[in-house]
NUDREN-202269 format. One line per 2 residues: number of its first residue (from 1); their letters; for each residue x, y, z of C-alpha. Coordinates in steps of 0.05 Angstrom, whole numbers, padded with zeros to 5 digits. Each point is the difference from the previous one (the first is absolute). Layout:
<marpas>
NUM	A	X/Y/Z; ...
</marpas>
This chain:
<marpas>
1	MD	-00363/00851/01612; 00032/-00045/-00046
3	PG	00035/00042/-00061; -00008/-00081/-00049
5	RH	-00067/00005/00011; -00019/00018/-00059
7	LR	00047/-00029/-00046; -00034/-00060/00020
9	AG	-00070/00014/-00016; 00023/00013/-00067
11	LP	00027/-00078/00005; -00072/-00029/00002
13	AA	-00030/00048/-00052; 00058/-00025/-00054
15	VA	-00025/-00072/00025; -00064/00006/-00020
17	AY	00029/00035/-00062; 00037/-00045/-00016
19	RK	-00051/-00062/00022; -00060/00032/-00051
21	WG	00045/00022/-00052; 00057/-00034/-00010
23	RP	00001/-00072/00031; -00065/-00015/-00060
25	KS	00056/00020/-00060; 00040/-00051/00030
27	HR	00016/-00069/-00034; -00026/-00039/00059
29	WQ	-00070/00037/00012; -00014/-00007/-00061
31	HE	00016/-00077/-00005; -00044/-00008/00066
33	HG	-00063/00055/-00013; 00004/00019/-00078
35	DA	00014/00059/-00047; 00019/00056/00065
37	PG	-00048/00063/00009; -00008/00062/-00030
39	KP	00037/00061/00028; -00023/00066/00016
41	GY	00037/00061/-00039; 00033/00029/00049
43	AV	00024/-00073/00028; 00032/-00013/-00070
45	TA	00035/00076/00009; 00018/-00020/00078
47	TG	00028/-00072/-00033; 00044/00051/-00065
49	VS	00034/00046/00055; 00017/-00049/00035
51	HC	00031/-00058/-00037; 00034/00088/-00024
53	GA	00013/00000/00076; 00036/-00062/00008
55	GC	00055/00027/-00050; 00007/00063/00026
57	TL	00006/-00014/00070; 00050/-00064/-00007
59	GD	00035/00044/-00046; 00001/00052/00048
61	II	00025/-00033/00063; 00062/-00032/-00038
63	AE	00010/00060/-00036; -00005/00032/00071
65	FA	00047/-00044/00041; 00050/00001/-00067
67	VF	00009/00085/00000; 00001/-00001/00072
69	GL	00054/-00065/00010; 00042/00021/-00057
71	GL	00000/00092/00028; -00034/00028/-00068
73	SL	-00011/00062/-00009; -00024/00064/-00058
75	AG	00012/00059/00009; 00007/-00008/00072
77	ES	-00066/-00042/00012; -00013/-00071/00013
79	VY	-00062/00012/-00014; 00005/00003/-00079
81	AA	00050/-00048/00001; -00056/-00036/00024
83	YI	-00054/00018/-00047; 00051/-00027/-00052
85	GD	00012/-00064/00024; -00072/00002/00024
87	YL	-00028/-00005/-00069; 00053/-00027/-00042
89	LA	-00009/-00062/00039; -00070/00012/00016
91	LA	-00026/00001/-00073; 00055/-00055/-00024
93	LG	-00041/-00054/00047; -00061/00029/-00019
95	IV	00007/00002/-00069; 00015/-00094/00018
97	FQ	-00054/00006/00052; -00046/00021/-00054
99	YF	00031/-00049/-00048; -00026/-00043/00025
101	AI	-00069/00024/00014; 00001/00005/-00073
103	AP	00031/-00047/-00041; -00035/-00059/00025
105	MR	-00069/00033/-00007; 00013/00020/-00081
107	GL	00047/-00046/-00014; 00062/00030/-00015
109	GV	00056/-00011/-00013; 00073/00038/00045
111	RK	00010/00054/-00048; -00084/00020/-00007
113	GL	-00021/-00012/00064; 00067/00049/00035
115	VQ	-00020/00054/-00047; -00081/-00002/00028
117	AA	00028/-00015/00069; 00033/00068/-00011
119	KA	-00052/00029/-00039; -00050/-00023/00067
121	DF	00051/00020/00052; 00037/00050/-00013
123	LS	-00063/00071/00017; -00009/-00046/00055
125	LT	00056/-00007/00042; 00013/00066/-00025
127	AF	-00070/00033/00035; 00024/-00051/00062
129	EV	00066/00026/00008; -00018/00079/-00016
131	GL	-00053/-00010/00060; 00057/-00040/00047
133	FG	00061/00053/-00027; -00042/00054/00031
135	WM	-00005/-00030/00067; 00069/-00012/-00003
137	AL	00015/00071/-00015; -00051/00029/00055
139	MS	00049/-00060/00052; 00057/00027/-00030
141	FV	-00010/00078/-00009; -00045/00022/00057
143	FF	-00018/-00058/00056; 00075/-00030/00014
145	PA	00037/00065/-00039; 00089/-00008/00003
147	PH	00028/-00011/00040; -00056/-00057/00025
149	HL	-00013/-00038/-00054; -00030/-00064/00008
151	HP	00042/-00054/-00031; -00028/-00078/-00025
153	DH	00031/-00022/00061; -00041/00027/00057
155	PV	-00079/-00015/-00003; -00039/00063/-00007
157	YW	00041/00010/-00064; -00048/-00071/-00016
159	LG	-00059/00028/00023; 00006/00063/-00037
161	MQ	00018/-00054/-00065; -00073/-00032/00015
163	IG	-00046/00073/00001; 00038/00009/-00058
165	MI	-00016/-00069/-00027; -00067/00013/00006
167	IG	00001/00073/-00028; 00023/-00041/-00063
169	FC	-00048/-00046/-00010; -00061/00057/00010
171	TA	00051/00048/-00047; -00003/-00071/-00052
173	WP	-00068/-00011/00003; -00031/00048/-00058
175	VN	00056/-00015/-00043; -00019/-00073/00025
177	SW	-00064/00003/-00024; 00008/00026/-00070
179	LI	00070/-00043/-00018; -00064/-00050/00019
181	ER	-00059/00020/-00035; 00039/00005/-00065
183	GI	00024/-00063/00010; 00083/00019/00006
185	KE	-00015/-00041/00064; -00010/-00060/00010
187	AM	-00071/-00011/00056; 00028/-00035/00052
</marpas>
């Protein structure tokens, strides 16, 4: 049995979703075909969660390696230092990503754009990180307790983080749906 089979099975679904809903938003596609067709509500939410997840994931990856490389811990546990580093870096990157989505669409300057980006991303990112951090706690304290903690230099650690990011996607879904419905977060 091929353990990567299920991961690869998701790739065609992601590519199909991009071709159906993402690509028509590009200038090139619209130049060749006209206006992009509308997306169903679940696709709008999935795009918003994916946008949030991109900032979270990038921040988490960078912070995880930094915490591990610097040997940081809090109350004797590296996972607590990782929570702080992950959250702060993910929030900073998430606001930047959100700024580049919101400011051009709304014609906002830097200051107003950053404020609106923070409003749009704070709850979304926090909901994502709650799911991820809950999974990280399970990995650290239940599945791989001391002295056998996993660390970012081990592939199983990153498999676990991928599972956590999927959980984060799920916990961020209702918040993103709410933010998009109220116009706080742009429908992409």
